[in-house]
C-alpha positions, 0 to 999 in steps of 0.5 A: 178595674184595678186588677186589669191595671195589675195585668197591665203593670205585670206585662208591660212588654205586651203591645197594644194589640195584645190588650183588651179595651178597658171598661171605660171604653166597652161598658156604654157600648154593652149598655147601649146595645141593652138599651137598643134591645129594650126599645125595640121591645118596648116598640113591639109592645106600642105595634101590639098594644096602642096601635089597634086602639088606635085604629079602632078610635079612628074608625069609630070617630070616622063613623060619627062624622068626626074627621079633623081630629083623626086625620091629625092624629094620623099624620102626628102618629105616622110622622113620629113613627117614621122616625121611632121605627126607622133602625138607621137613625140613632137610638137616641133620637128614636128615644127622644122622638117617642118620649117627645110624642108621649109627653105631648099626648099626656099634656093634650089628655090633661089639659083637654079632658083632665084625664088624670087617671088614664094619664098617670099610667102614660106618664109614669110609662114615659118617665120610667122609659127616660130613666131607663133608655136614657140618663138621670138628666133626661129623666128629670127633664122628662119628669118636670115637663109631666109635673108642668102638664099636671099643674097646668091640668089642675089649674085649668080644671079647679074652679070649674062648675059641675056643669062644666064637669059633666060637660067634660065627661071628667071622672073625677069631678071633685077637684080635691081628687083631681089635685090628689091624683095629680101629686100622686102620679108625680110622687109615683112616676118619680118613684118609677124613675128612681127604681129605673135609675137604680136597675140601669145602674146595677146593669152597667156595673154588671156589664161593666164587671162583665167587661172587665171579666172578659178583657182580663180573659182575652188579654190572658188569652192574647199572652198565652197565645203570644207565649205560645206563639213565641215558644212555637217559633223558638221550637220552629228556629230550633227543628230548622236549625236541626234540620241545616244542620242535619243538611249541612252534616248529610252535604259535608259527608257528601262533600267529603265522599265525593272529595274521597272519590276525587282524590281517589279517581285521581290517585288511580288515574295517575301514571305516578308512583305516590309515597308519603314518608314521615320527617324521619323518612320512614315510608308509610303508604304508598300507590303504585300504578300496576306497570310500575318499574322499581328495583324492588316491590313499592310494597317492600318500602313500608315500614323502611326508611330511605336509606334502607330502600333507595340507591345511596345517590338518590337517598341523599338527594331525596334527604337534600330535598326534605330538608329544603321542603320542611316547614315552607309549604312549597314543593321541590323536584329533582330528576334522576337516572336509575338502571332497571334490568332488564329495562336499562336506564329510566329517568324519573322526575321526583317532586317531594311536597309538605302534607303537615309537619311531619309527613311529606308526599313523594310523587315519582313520575317515569320522564323516560319517554319525554326525554327521549322526545325531547331528544328526538326533538333536538335531532328534529331541530339540528335536521330542520337547522341542516335543512335550512342551512342546505335550503339558503346554500341551494338558494345562494347556488341556484341563484348563481347558476341561474343568474350568470347565464341570465346575465349573459343572455341580458348582456348578449341581448343588450349588445345585439340591439346595438347592432344592425337588426332587421325589425323581425330580429329586433322583435326577437331581441326585445322578447328575449330581453322582456323574457330575461328581465321578467325570469330576473324579476321572478328570481329576485321576489323568490330570493327577497321572500326566502329572505323574508321568511326566514328572517334574514332580511335587512333594512337599511336606514340611510338619507333619501329624498322622497320626491326623488325615490316616487318619480323613479318609481313611476319612471321605471314603470312608465315604459309600460304605462306607455305601451299599454296606453294606460295614464300613469299619474303622480300627484304629490301634495303641496307640504309634502317633505323631501328629505327623510330617514329610512331604506329609500331603495326598499320603498322604491321597490314596494312602490314598482311593485304596486304600480306594475301590479296596478299597469299589469290589472288595468285594462283601461283607464288609469294608476295614479299614485298619490303622496300625502301625509301628516307631522305626527312629531317634530321629528317624524312624519306619517306618510301616506301613500296611495296606488289608485287604478281603474282594473279588474278589482278583487272581489270581497272573498279574495281579498283576505287571502291577496297577500298570501304567497303565491296566491291570485285573486283566481284561477283565471287570472293566473292564465291571464296574466304572468307573475309569480304571486310573490310581490305583494306579499314581499311588498307586506313584509317590507312595510311590516318591517319598515313599522308601517301597514299596507291595506288594500281596498277594491270593488269589481269591475271598478278598481282597486287601491292599495294604501300604505301608511308609513311612519318616517324620520325627517332628516336632521337640519332639513325642516326648513332647509329643502330649498339648501338640499335641492340646490346641492343636488342641482349642483351636484348634477351641473358636476355630473359631466365633469365626473364622467370625463374623470371615470374614463380613466380609471383602471379596472380589473375583473375576475371572472372564471366564466368566459361568457360573462367574461366577454358580455362584461367587457363589451359592457364595459367597451361599451361605456368607454373603458378598457379592463384586464381579466382574471380567469380566478382568484388567485390570478387577480391576487397577482395582477394587483400585486404586480401593477396598480388598479383603480377599480376590481370587480371581484366575482365571489365563486371562483376555481383555486381562490374564491373572492372573498379569500383574494380580496383578503389576501390583496388587502394583506398586500403591503406597499401598493395602492389599495384597490376599490373591491367591488363584488359580483355575486349571485347571492342575495341571503342575510350575512352576504354583505357583512360578509363581503365588507368583513373580507375587505370589499367596498361594494357589492352588485347582484348578477345580473348587473344593470348598467345604471348600478354599474354607472353608479359604482364608477362614478363613486370611485371616480369621486374617490380617486386621487390620481386623477383629478377631473378634467373640467370642461372650460368655464364661460360666462355664459351658464348655456355653455356648460353641459346640461345633458348627461351624454351617457343617457342621451347615448343610450337613449340614442342606441335604444331608439334605433340600430344605427345613430343616425336613426335614433337621432331622428326618432329622438328629434321627432319624439322629443324636440317637436313636442317641446316646441309646442308644449313650451307654446301652450305653457305660454299660452296657459301662462297669458291666461293663468291656467295653472292646472294645464301649466302644472300638466304641462311641467309634469310632462316636460319633466318626464321628458326632460329626464328621458333625455338626460338634461337633469337640470332643465327636468329639475326647473320643471319640478321646481315650477310643478311644486310651485303650482302646486303651492299656489305661489304667486309670481309665476313669471320669475318661475317660469323665465329661467326655465325657458331660458334653460330650456333654449340653452339645453335645446342648443345643446341637443341640436348640437349634438344631433345635428351631424347625426340627422346630417348623415 
C-alpha cells in the first residue's frame, strides 16, 4: 500500500488512465470472486451428498404411506433451490438463503427430535460457511441463531420421562448428555467460525498483496509503455523530420537544377549578347549566340577592361551607365550605332543591370532590324498620310467636278419646269430632277462619310428650336409620304421644351434620313415620329426620339450589321430599293458625336423602331420663356414681307468661271427678282469690286488666274470701299473648308448645287445688314388682316410648281387648299361644339401643314399653338380657336385677292 503511494508520488504526471486501481478497490473484488467459487463448490457438494439421501428418504416415506412430510420438504427445498442455484442472483443473497435454510433444518431437527449429535455437524458447517462466505457480523448472527436453537431444544427435552424419550427415539436419553452436547456444539461451532474468519482474513490479505503487486506491475508497465511510446513518437518525429529535410533538400536541388536549366535555356534562347563585368569594368563571363557580329570575338573580352575592348565613345557611355545603376538595384539602357565591316552600320541597345555590389550584367541587343522597321513604318505613315491627302484632294475635286454639272442639271430642270410643257415632258423633267436630287444626296452621304471616317466632321452648337427642327424634318419627307400613300405623323409630348443649344441642322439631317428610310421600306401603313424626354438636371434635358414604321422589318441576324457602311439588311433589298447604304452609318456617327445613342429594334413583316437618346442643353433663359420666344418668332414672320421688299435692291456680283453655272445662276437670281453682274475669274471680280460698290458677292472657289480665296483676301485688302458680304460657292465639304474661307475674309458659304431655300436665307441675311437700303414697309393700317400674312415668294414657287402656266397653278392651289380649308374649318367648329379634342388636334395639325405649304406662316403658327394647347388639355379652347379663325379669314381674303386675277384668265 505504501509502495503504491510512493510510486504515485514519484510519477505525479502520470494520467489517471495509466494508474492501476488501488488495493482497497480491487481486493474485495478478488475476495468476492474467491467466495463465488467456494459457493459453487458447496452447492456441488450439496448436489452430490444430501440430495440423494433426501430423495431416498422421501421414497421410503411414500412407501410407508407418509405423504405430507416429504411433500412439504419437496416444496420447501425446491423453492430454496430455485433461488440458491440461480446464477443471476447476487451470491450474497444466495448464501443468505442457503444459511437460512440450513438454520431452519437444524432448528427443526433439534426441537422436534432433539438430535443433538446429527444437528451438531450441520450447525458447525453452517457457521463455518457463514464465516467463509460472509463477514463477522453475519457469522455471529448465524452462531446466535444456532445457540438459540440448541437452548430451545434443551429446554424442551429436559425433564421429560424416559418413556417420552423412547417414543421420540432419541439417541441421547440422558438429559445431562443432551446439555453437554449442546454446549460442546456451541463451542465447536465458535471455534470453526473463528478459524474460518482467520482463514478468510489471511486469504484477503494475500489477495490484497497480490493485487497491490499486480497494480505496481501494471503501473510500471504503463509507465514503461508511455516512455516507449514517447520515445517512439520522438523517433518517428525525428525520422519524419529527417525524411522531410531530405525531401526538401531533394526539392531544393530539383528546383535549383530546374532553375539552372531554365536560365540556361533562356540564355541559350536569347538572341542577345550577355557579359558579366565587375566594379572595375573587367569582363568576367559572357554568352554569345552563334551569329554574333562584333569587331572582335567575344572570347577576347574575358579578363580585359571596358577601355581595352570597346570603342572610346561606347566605353564612356558604358562607364556612365554603370555609375548610374551602381547601388540602385535598377537597370538602365542606351542605344549606340557602330560600324561592323563588312556588315555596315549596326544599331545596338545596351542594357546594364546590377547583379551584386561588385558585379553587373550587360545585355547587348541588335536593334538594327527594329530601326529599319521603324524607318519603314514612318515612311509608310507618310505615304498613308500622303494617300489620305490625295484622297481628300480627290474628294474635293470630285465634289467640284460632279457638283458643278449637277448644279446645272438641277437648275436647268427647275427652269425648264417653269416653261410650258406637255405631260410627257413634265414627266421627263420630274425624272431628271428626282435623279439629280438622289445623286446629290448620294454624293453628300459619301462626303459626309469620308469626313466622319477621317475625324474631320464638325458640330456647330448654337440655339435652335426643336419643334421647328422636328416639323421641318417631317415636311421635308411629307411629299414622299404623300406620293407613296403612307401616313406620316409627328407626335410631341405636351411638356416638350422648344429651345436648346446644339447642332439643329445635323439633328434634322439624322431625322430626315431615318424618316426617309422608314418611308422607303414601308409599302403600306404609316410612319410616326415620337418626340419626348425628361429633365435630368436644371441645364440638361434627355431627348427621346423614336421613328416607328410598319415596313418590311429587319431579320435578327442582320440587326448587328445595320449600322455598318454599305450594308443592307439583305441582298434582295438592294435590288428593290435605291440608296448608297451610308445613311444609317452617318446617322449613327452623328448621334455618337453629339453624345447620344441610336439603337434599333425590328421584327420582320411587322416594322422597325429607331430610337435616339440625346442629351441636350437648354438654352439659357428659356426655362420659363417659351411663349416669349414664340412671340419673337411670330413678330419676325410678320416682318418677313418687309424684308423681302428690301432684298430686291441688293447689288450682287457673281464670280464663276463655268459658263453653264453662270447662265443657270443668273436665271435663278432673275427668278427671285435680282439683276447680277458676272465675273469670269477672281482677278476680274477684284477689279469689279474696286470700281463699283456691291452689297453681295458670290465667289466660286476654284477659278483660273486667281482663285476665290485669294480674290477674297485682295478684296478685303482694298481701302476706301464699302466691303461687300462675300459668300463662297464650293463643291467641297471637307473639314477645314469653312475655317479657311472665314480666315480668308468670307462671311458665309454655300455648297453646290445651290438650293433655293439656302440662297433665299443668304439674301435675307444680307438685306438685314444693308445700311444703305432701309426696308420699305407696307403702310400700316389699323386692321391686322391688311398686313401681308402670306410669304408671296413661297406661294409663287408653289404656283410655278403646280402648273406650267400661272392660271393652271392658281386653279390647282384653289382646288387643293381653299376648298379643303373651308370643310376642315367646318369640321373644327363641329368638333369644338362636341368637345372632341382628339379630332380638333388632328384638324389643327392638318391645317398647320397646309398653311406652311401655302406660305401662310402666321396662320401655321396659330394652328401650332392650338395643337399644343390641345395636347396640354387647356380648358378655354374657344379663346384659342377664335383668333385662329380670324387669322384664317384674313389669310383667305389675301389669298383670294392674289389668286382672283389668275383664276379669271
